[in-house]
VMD Tcl script that draws the C-alpha trace (Angstrom):
set ca {
  {-15.29 15.03 9.98}
  {-14.68 11.35 9.48}
  {-15.18 8.90 12.33}
  {-11.70 8.73 13.86}
  {-12.37 5.33 15.42}
  {-13.13 3.78 12.04}
  {-10.09 5.44 10.50}
  {-7.91 4.08 13.32}
  {-9.32 0.58 12.74}
  {-8.59 0.93 9.00}
  {-5.02 1.91 9.89}
  {-4.75 -1.06 12.23}
  {-5.91 -3.43 9.48}
  {-3.41 -1.92 7.02}
  {-0.61 -2.22 9.55}
  {-1.45 -5.83 10.38}
  {-1.47 -6.84 6.71}
  {1.77 -4.96 6.15}
  {3.39 -6.67 9.14}
  {2.17 -10.13 8.17}
  {3.18 -9.96 4.53}
  {6.00 -7.40 4.51}
  {3.91 -4.97 2.46}
  {0.52 -4.66 0.88}
  {-1.28 -2.91 3.71}
  {-2.44 -0.28 1.25}
  {-4.54 -2.89 -0.54}
  {-6.59 -3.28 2.62}
  {-6.39 0.35 3.67}
  {-7.70 1.84 0.42}
  {-11.15 0.22 0.40}
  {-11.50 0.79 4.14}
  {-10.71 4.50 3.80}
  {-13.24 4.94 1.02}
  {-15.83 3.12 3.16}
  {-15.05 5.56 5.97}
  {-16.02 8.40 3.62}
  {-12.59 9.50 2.39}
  {-12.76 10.70 -1.22}
  {-11.15 8.18 -3.62}
  {-8.19 10.28 -4.79}
  {-7.44 11.39 -1.24}
  {-7.65 7.73 -0.12}
  {-5.16 6.65 -2.83}
  {-2.75 9.43 -1.85}
  {-3.20 8.72 1.87}
  {-2.37 5.06 1.34}
  {0.90 6.01 -0.31}
  {1.76 8.38 2.54}
  {0.87 5.82 5.20}
  {2.75 2.94 3.58}
  {6.22 4.50 3.92}
  {6.28 4.50 7.74}
  {4.45 1.15 7.90}
  {6.96 -0.47 5.54}
  {9.88 1.12 7.40}
  {8.55 -0.23 10.69}
  {7.92 -3.71 9.25}
  {11.42 -3.72 7.69}
  {12.94 -2.77 11.03}
  {11.10 -5.62 12.78}
  {12.22 -8.08 10.10}
  {15.80 -6.76 10.35}
  {15.90 -7.17 14.12}
  {14.57 -10.73 13.80}
  {17.05 -11.60 11.05}
  {14.56 -11.95 8.19}
  {15.67 -9.00 6.07}
  {18.10 -9.30 3.18}
  {19.14 -5.89 1.92}
  {21.23 -7.56 -0.77}
  {18.05 -9.09 -2.21}
  {16.12 -5.81 -1.91}
  {18.59 -3.37 -3.51}
  {18.04 -4.43 -7.14}
  {14.34 -3.54 -6.85}
  {14.96 -0.13 -5.33}
  {15.86 1.73 -8.54}
  {12.85 0.38 -10.41}
  {10.58 1.01 -7.46}
  {11.75 4.61 -7.15}
  {11.31 5.23 -10.88}
  {7.87 3.62 -10.87}
  {6.81 5.59 -7.80}
  {7.94 8.85 -9.38}
  {6.17 8.07 -12.66}
  {2.99 6.91 -10.90}
  {2.95 10.06 -8.77}
  {3.31 12.24 -11.85}
  {0.51 10.43 -13.71}
  {-1.82 10.17 -10.70}
  {-3.87 13.30 -11.44}
  {-4.21 12.45 -15.13}
  {-5.76 9.00 -14.64}
  {-9.53 8.99 -13.98}
  {-10.50 7.57 -10.59}
  {-12.50 4.75 -12.18}
  {-9.32 3.59 -13.98}
  {-7.27 3.84 -10.80}
  {-9.77 1.51 -9.13}
  {-9.74 -0.88 -12.09}
  {-5.94 -0.95 -12.17}
  {-5.77 -1.66 -8.45}
  {-8.38 -4.41 -8.81}
  {-6.43 -5.95 -11.71}
  {-3.19 -5.95 -9.68}
  {-4.97 -7.45 -6.68}
  {-6.52 -10.15 -8.84}
  {-3.20 -10.91 -10.51}
  {-1.40 -11.07 -7.16}
  {-4.09 -13.25 -5.63}
  {-4.00 -15.73 -8.48}
  {-0.18 -15.84 -8.39}
  {-0.19 -16.59 -4.66}
  {-2.65 -19.42 -5.13}
  {-0.40 -21.22 -7.61}
}
mol new
graphics top color blue
foreach p $ca { graphics top sphere $p radius 0.5 }
foreach p [lrange $ca 0 end-1] q [lrange $ca 1 end] { graphics top cylinder $p $q radius 0.2 }
display resetview
């Protein structure tokens, strides 16, 4: 059995990042889960499952504080749903090493974009 305290701290870190930035907690949660001994594929899937309630909670906080624009978010919903469905279908077919490389590439791309 995994150390529940470490898993709770990983969840806390993912939630904090998600709350600060309106998303992206999975980027922190994934490496922390694998460090806690969760198998890589299970960690990827767990991150997806955890992100829905975290994003819903963060969206609710932003909505209450007046920082949420549903009009701006709606156009991305259809693409996000299609991409999520396609990614979920392809998940088992992509080797774990490539999943890690893809995630690292997206993190690097996002980090560079935020710097400039």
